[in-house]
C-alpha positions in Angstrom: 222.5 -63.5 -78.9 225.8 -65.4 -78.7 227.2 -67.0 -75.6 229.8 -64.3 -75.4 227.2 -61.6 -75.6 225.1 -63.2 -72.9 228.1 -63.5 -70.6 229.0 -59.8 -71.2 225.4 -58.8 -70.6 225.1 -60.7 -67.3 228.6 -59.6 -66.1 227.5 -56.0 -66.7 224.3 -56.4 -64.6 226.2 -58.1 -61.8 228.9 -55.4 -61.7 226.2 -52.7 -61.6 224.5 -54.4 -58.7 227.8 -54.8 -56.8 228.7 -51.2 -57.4 225.4 -50.1 -55.9 225.9 -52.2 -52.8 229.5 -51.1 -52.2 228.7 -47.4 -52.8 225.9 -47.4 -50.2 226.9 -44.9 -47.5 224.8 -46.5 -44.8 226.0 -50.1 -45.3 227.9 -50.1 -42.0 224.8 -48.8 -40.2 222.9 -51.8 -41.1 225.2 -54.3 -39.5 223.7 -55.7 -36.3 225.4 -54.8 -33.1 225.2 -56.4 -29.6 223.7 -54.9 -26.5 227.1 -54.3 -25.0 228.3 -52.5 -28.1 225.1 -50.4 -28.2 225.6 -49.4 -24.6 229.2 -48.4 -25.2 228.2 -46.3 -28.2 225.6 -44.3 -26.4 227.1 -44.3 -22.9 224.2 -46.0 -21.2 224.1 -49.2 -19.0 222.6 -52.5 -20.2 219.7 -52.3 -17.7 218.8 -48.9 -19.1 218.9 -50.1 -22.6 216.7 -53.1 -21.7 214.2 -50.8 -20.0 214.0 -48.7 -23.2 213.3 -51.9 -25.1 210.7 -53.1 -22.6 209.0 -49.7 -22.9 209.1 -50.0 -26.7 211.2 -46.8 -27.0 214.0 -48.6 -28.7 213.8 -51.3 -31.4 215.6 -54.6 -30.9 215.7 -57.7 -33.1 215.7 -61.1 -31.5 217.7 -63.5 -33.6 217.4 -66.4 -31.1 216.9 -67.1 -27.4 220.3 -65.5 -26.5 221.0 -63.4 -29.5 219.6 -59.9 -29.3 220.8 -57.3 -31.8 220.3 -53.7 -32.7 220.8 -52.0 -36.0 222.9 -48.8 -35.8 220.6 -46.7 -38.0 217.5 -47.6 -36.0 219.4 -47.1 -32.7 220.5 -43.6 -33.8 217.0 -42.7 -34.6 215.6 -44.1 -31.4 218.2 -42.5 -29.2 217.7 -39.1 -30.9 214.0 -39.3 -30.3 214.6 -40.3 -26.6 216.9 -37.4 -26.1 214.3 -35.0 -27.4 211.7 -36.6 -25.1 214.0 -36.5 -22.2 214.7 -32.8 -22.7 211.0 -32.1 -22.8 209.9 -34.2 -19.9 212.6 -35.2 -17.4 210.0 -35.9 -14.6 208.3 -38.6 -16.7 211.7 -40.3 -17.2 212.3 -40.2 -13.5 208.9 -41.8 -12.8 209.8 -44.6 -15.2 213.0 -45.2 -13.3 215.3 -43.9 -16.0 218.0 -41.7 -14.6 220.6 -41.7 -17.4 220.4 -40.5 -20.9 
């Protein structure tokens, strides 16, 4: 294999890998978002979101002592599951002190 053939070979591999990443439809959903952005997206207050996290109903990623983040794809799944639970058992949510959803 010549040097030119090797360069062409690796360039083709790199371009295919980049095309797969760019073409991914859920790439934006995997960007981390802050607590305040998550609250705005779903129309809930920060204390409610924190309560969901404490009850392990919503996944959160701790990236440092003051850096808490959510991933949009996970948040969408968790909030959809919470909505189903809320519709099925509103009294349980009231007992947990959760009034909004």
